[in-house]
NUKOL-547504 format. One record per residue: residue number from 0; x, y, z of N, C-alpha, C in turn. Coordinates in Angstrom, 1 decimal. Layout:
REM residues N
  resi      nx      ny      nz     cax     cay     caz      cx      cy      cz
   NUM       X       Y       Z       X       Y       Z       X       Y       Z
...
//
This chain:
REM residues 140
  resi      nx      ny      nz     cax     cay     caz      cx      cy      cz
     0   -21.7   169.9   172.4   -21.9   168.8   173.4   -23.3   168.8   173.8
     1   -23.9   167.6   173.8   -25.3   167.5   174.2   -25.5   167.6   175.7
     2   -26.7   167.9   176.1   -27.0   168.2   177.5   -26.8   166.9   178.3
     3   -27.2   165.7   177.8   -27.1   164.5   178.6   -25.7   164.1   178.8
     4   -24.8   164.4   177.8   -23.4   164.1   177.9   -22.7   165.0   179.0
     5   -23.1   166.2   178.9   -22.5   167.2   179.9   -22.9   166.8   181.3
     6   -24.2   166.4   181.5   -24.7   166.1   182.9   -24.0   164.8   183.3
     7   -23.9   163.8   182.5   -23.2   162.6   182.8   -21.8   162.8   183.2
     8   -21.1   163.6   182.4   -19.7   163.9   182.6   -19.5   164.6   184.0
     9   -20.4   165.6   184.2   -20.3   166.3   185.5   -20.6   165.4   186.7
    10   -21.5   164.5   186.5   -21.8   163.5   187.6   -20.6   162.6   187.8
    11   -20.0   162.1   186.7   -18.8   161.2   186.8   -17.6   162.0   187.5
    12   -17.4   163.2   187.1   -16.3   164.0   187.6   -16.6   164.3   189.1
    13   -17.8   164.6   189.4   -18.2   164.9   190.8   -18.0   163.7   191.7
    14   -18.4   162.5   191.2   -18.2   161.3   191.9   -16.7   161.0   192.2
    15   -15.9   161.3   191.2   -14.4   161.1   191.3   -13.9   162.1   192.4
    16   -14.4   163.3   192.3   -13.9   164.3   193.3   -14.3   163.9   194.7
    17   -15.5   163.3   194.9   -15.9   162.9   196.2   -15.1   161.7   196.7
    18   -14.8   160.7   195.8   -13.9   159.6   196.1   -12.5   160.1   196.5
    19   -12.0   161.1   195.7   -10.7   161.6   196.0   -10.6   162.3   197.3
    20   -11.7   163.0   197.7   -11.7   163.7   199.0   -11.8   162.6   200.1
    21   -12.6   161.6   199.8   -12.7   160.5   200.8   -11.3   159.8   201.1
    22   -10.6   159.6   200.0    -9.3   158.9   200.1    -8.3   159.8   200.9
    23    -8.4   161.1   200.7    -7.6   162.1   201.5    -8.0   162.3   202.9
    24    -9.3   162.4   203.2    -9.8   162.8   204.5    -9.9   161.7   205.5
    25   -10.3   160.5   205.0   -10.6   159.4   206.0    -9.5   158.4   206.0
    26    -9.0   158.0   207.2    -8.0   156.9   207.3    -8.5   155.6   206.6
    27    -7.6   154.9   206.0    -7.9   153.7   205.3    -8.4   152.6   206.3
    28    -9.5   152.0   205.9   -10.0   150.9   206.7    -9.4   149.6   206.1
    29    -8.8   148.8   207.0    -8.2   147.5   206.6    -9.1   146.4   207.2
    30    -9.6   145.5   206.2   -10.4   144.4   206.6    -9.8   143.1   206.2
    31    -9.8   142.1   207.1    -9.3   140.8   206.7   -10.4   139.9   206.4
    32   -10.2   139.1   205.3   -11.2   138.2   204.8   -10.6   136.8   204.7
    33   -11.4   135.8   205.0   -11.0   134.4   204.8   -11.0   134.0   203.4
    34   -11.8   134.7   202.6   -11.9   134.3   201.2   -11.8   135.6   200.3
    35   -10.9   135.5   199.4   -10.8   136.5   198.3   -10.6   135.6   197.0
    36   -10.9   136.1   195.8   -10.7   135.3   194.6    -9.3   134.8   194.5
    37    -9.2   133.6   193.9    -7.9   132.9   193.7    -6.8   133.8   193.2
    38    -5.7   133.8   193.8    -4.6   134.6   193.4    -4.5   136.0   193.9
    39    -5.5   136.5   194.6    -5.5   137.8   195.1    -5.2   137.7   196.6
    40    -4.1   138.4   197.0    -3.8   138.4   198.4    -4.4   139.7   199.1
    41    -4.4   140.8   198.4    -5.0   142.0   198.9    -5.5   142.8   197.8
    42    -6.4   143.8   198.1    -7.1   144.6   197.1    -7.3   146.0   197.8
    43    -6.8   147.0   197.1    -6.9   148.4   197.6    -8.0   149.1   196.8
    44    -9.0   149.6   197.5   -10.1   150.4   197.0   -10.0   151.8   197.6
    45   -10.8   152.7   197.1   -10.7   154.1   197.7   -11.2   154.0   199.2
    46   -10.2   154.2   200.1   -10.5   154.2   201.5   -10.6   152.8   202.2
    47   -10.3   151.8   201.4   -10.6   150.4   201.9    -9.5   149.5   201.4
    48    -9.0   148.6   202.3    -8.0   147.6   201.9    -8.6   146.3   202.3
    49    -8.8   145.3   201.4    -9.2   144.0   201.7    -8.0   143.1   201.6
    50    -7.8   142.3   202.7    -6.6   141.4   202.7    -7.1   140.0   203.1
    51    -6.5   139.0   202.4    -6.7   137.6   202.7    -6.1   137.4   204.1
    52    -6.9   136.8   205.0    -6.5   136.6   206.4    -5.2   135.9   206.6
    53    -4.9   134.8   205.9    -3.7   134.1   206.1    -2.5   134.7   205.5
    54    -2.7   135.7   204.6    -1.6   136.4   203.9    -1.3   137.8   204.5
    55    -1.9   138.1   205.7    -1.9   139.4   206.2    -0.5   139.6   206.9
    56     0.3   140.4   206.3     1.7   140.7   206.8     1.9   142.2   206.6
    57     3.0   142.7   207.3     3.4   144.1   207.1     3.7   144.4   205.7
    58     4.4   143.5   205.0     4.8   143.7   203.6     3.6   143.9   202.7
    59     2.6   143.0   202.9     1.4   143.1   202.1     0.7   144.4   202.4
    60     0.6   144.8   203.6    -0.1   146.0   204.0     0.6   147.2   203.4
    61     2.0   147.2   203.4     2.7   148.3   202.8     2.5   148.4   201.3
    62     2.3   147.2   200.6     2.0   147.1   199.2     0.7   147.8   198.9
    63    -0.3   147.4   199.7    -1.7   147.9   199.4    -1.8   149.4   199.8
    64    -1.0   149.8   200.8    -1.0   151.2   201.2    -0.3   152.1   200.1
    65     0.6   151.5   199.4     1.2   152.2   198.3     0.2   152.4   197.2
    66    -0.8   151.5   197.0    -1.9   151.8   196.1    -2.8   152.9   196.5
    67    -3.0   152.9   197.9    -3.8   154.0   198.4    -3.1   155.4   198.2
    68    -1.8   155.4   198.3    -1.1   156.6   198.1    -1.2   157.0   196.6
    69    -1.2   156.0   195.7    -1.3   156.3   194.3    -2.7   156.9   194.0
    70    -3.7   156.4   194.7    -5.1   157.0   194.5    -5.1   158.4   195.0
    71    -4.4   158.7   196.1    -4.3   160.1   196.6    -3.6   161.0   195.6
    72    -2.6   160.5   195.0    -1.8   161.3   194.1    -2.5   161.5   192.7
    73    -3.1   160.5   192.2    -3.7   160.6   190.8    -5.2   160.5   190.8
    74    -5.8   160.4   191.9    -7.3   160.2   192.1    -7.7   158.8   191.8
    75    -8.8   158.3   192.3    -9.3   157.0   192.0    -9.5   156.8   190.5
    76   -10.0   157.9   189.8   -10.3   157.8   188.4    -9.0   157.7   187.6
    77    -7.9   158.4   188.1    -6.6   158.4   187.4    -6.0   157.0   187.5
    78    -6.0   156.4   188.7    -5.5   155.1   188.8    -6.3   154.1   188.0
    79    -7.6   154.2   188.0    -8.4   153.3   187.2    -8.1   153.5   185.7
    80    -7.9   154.7   185.2    -7.6   154.8   183.8    -6.2   154.3   183.5
    81    -5.3   154.4   184.5    -4.0   153.7   184.3    -4.1   152.2   184.1
    82    -5.0   151.6   184.9    -5.2   150.2   184.8    -5.9   149.8   183.5
    83    -6.8   150.6   183.1    -7.5   150.4   181.8    -6.4   150.4   180.7
    84    -5.5   151.4   180.7    -4.5   151.5   179.7    -3.6   150.2   179.8
    85    -3.2   149.8   181.0    -2.2   148.7   181.1    -2.8   147.4   180.7
    86    -4.1   147.2   181.0    -4.6   145.8   180.7    -5.5   145.7   179.5
    87    -5.9   146.9   178.9    -6.7   146.8   177.7    -6.0   147.4   176.5
    88    -5.4   148.6   176.6    -4.7   149.2   175.4    -3.3   148.8   175.2
    89    -2.5   148.6   176.3    -1.1   148.2   176.1    -1.0   146.8   175.4
    90    -1.9   145.8   175.7    -1.7   144.6   174.9    -1.9   144.8   173.4
    91    -2.7   145.7   173.0    -2.8   146.0   171.5    -1.6   146.6   171.0
    92    -0.9   147.4   171.7     0.4   148.0   171.3     1.4   146.9   171.2
    93     1.5   146.0   172.2     2.4   144.9   172.2     2.1   144.0   171.0
    94     0.9   143.8   170.7     0.5   142.9   169.6     1.0   143.5   168.3
    95     0.8   144.8   168.1     1.3   145.4   166.9     2.8   145.4   166.8
    96     3.5   145.6   167.9     4.9   145.7   167.9     5.6   144.3   167.8
    97     5.1   143.3   168.6     5.8   142.0   168.7     5.1   140.9   168.1
    98     3.9   141.1   167.6     3.1   140.1   166.9     2.6   139.0   167.8
    99     2.5   139.3   169.1     1.9   138.3   170.0     1.3   139.1   171.2
   100     0.3   138.5   171.8    -0.4   139.1   172.9     0.3   138.7   174.2
   101     0.5   139.7   175.1     1.2   139.4   176.4     0.2   138.6   177.3
   102     0.8   137.9   178.2    -0.1   137.2   179.2    -0.5   138.2   180.3
   103    -1.5   137.8   181.0    -1.9   138.7   182.2    -0.8   138.8   183.2
   104     0.0   137.7   183.4     1.1   137.8   184.3     2.1   138.8   183.8
   105     2.5   138.8   182.5     3.4   139.8   182.0     2.9   141.2   182.2
   106     1.6   141.4   182.0     1.1   142.7   182.1     1.1   143.2   183.6
   107     0.8   142.2   184.5     0.8   142.6   186.0     2.2   143.0   186.4
   108     3.2   142.2   186.1     4.6   142.4   186.6     5.2   143.6   185.9
   109     4.8   144.0   184.7     5.4   145.2   184.1     4.5   146.4   184.3
   110     3.5   146.3   185.1     2.6   147.5   185.4     3.4   148.5   186.3
   111     3.6   149.7   185.9     4.3   150.7   186.7     3.7   150.9   188.1
   112     2.4   150.8   188.3     1.8   151.0   189.6     2.1   149.8   190.5
   113     2.1   148.6   189.9     2.5   147.5   190.7     4.0   147.5   191.1
   114     4.8   147.8   190.2     6.3   147.9   190.5     6.5   148.9   191.6
   115     5.9   150.0   191.6     6.0   151.0   192.7     5.5   150.4   194.0
   116     4.4   149.7   194.0     3.9   149.1   195.2     4.8   148.0   195.7
   117     5.4   147.2   194.8     6.3   146.1   195.3     7.6   146.7   195.9
   118     8.0   147.9   195.3     9.2   148.5   195.9     8.9   149.0   197.3
   119     7.6   149.4   197.6     7.3   149.9   198.9     7.2   148.8   200.0
   120     7.1   147.6   199.5     7.0   146.5   200.5     8.2   146.3   201.4
   121     9.4   146.7   200.9    10.6   146.5   201.7    11.0   147.7   202.4
   122    10.3   148.8   202.4    10.7   150.0   203.1    10.4   149.9   204.6
   123    11.2   150.6   205.3    11.1   150.6   206.8    10.3   151.8   207.2
   124     9.9   151.9   208.4     9.2   153.1   208.9     7.8   152.7   209.4
   125     7.2   153.7   210.0     5.9   153.5   210.5     4.8   153.5   209.4
   126     3.8   152.7   209.7     2.7   152.7   208.7     1.8   153.9   208.9
   127     1.1   154.4   207.9     0.2   155.5   208.1    -1.0   155.1   209.0
   128    -1.7   156.0   209.5    -2.9   155.7   210.3    -3.9   155.0   209.5
   129    -4.4   153.9   210.1    -5.4   153.0   209.4    -6.5   152.6   210.5
   130    -7.6   152.2   210.0    -8.6   151.6   210.9    -8.5   150.1   210.7
   131    -8.7   149.4   211.8    -8.6   147.9   211.7    -7.4   147.4   212.4
   132    -7.4   146.2   212.7    -6.2   145.5   213.4    -5.0   145.4   212.4
   133    -3.9   145.8   212.9    -2.6   145.6   212.2    -2.1   144.2   212.4
   134    -1.2   143.7   211.5    -0.7   142.4   211.6     0.2   142.4   212.9
   135     0.4   141.2   213.5     1.2   141.1   214.7     2.6   141.5   214.4
   136     3.3   142.1   215.4     4.7   142.6   215.1     5.7   141.7   214.5
   137     5.5   140.3   214.8     6.5   139.4   214.2     6.2   139.1   212.7
   138     5.0   139.4   212.2     4.7   139.1   210.8     5.5   140.1   209.9
   139     6.2   139.5   208.9     7.0   140.3   208.1     6.2   140.9   206.9
//
């Protein structure tokens, strides 16, 4: 293994370790935006949830917090690699098996991380500690 590869790999793994520690140690910051790209209601990043202001509900917040829990469980790098597999490598597998490329919509709805997050939307119970304003109590 060359020296530059080893140093880059150590940097990358160290950055992942810092992000993982950040996700575990710091409560998630929830920010509402008036504009997110078309079709995106919310986006979970390490330690940060971005939510479209008009779509801000308890159900959506539970969905995005499920993604934060996934990052805590498998690390930000692990969840990122799962997404790379789902959106880049799995279509090739489906192309070889079924002789057709799946649509992005099919890939999204069959993604195990998304299915787990959608299941979390209907759970009851208190939300974990977050920074930022929570949706009003009447919002579902």
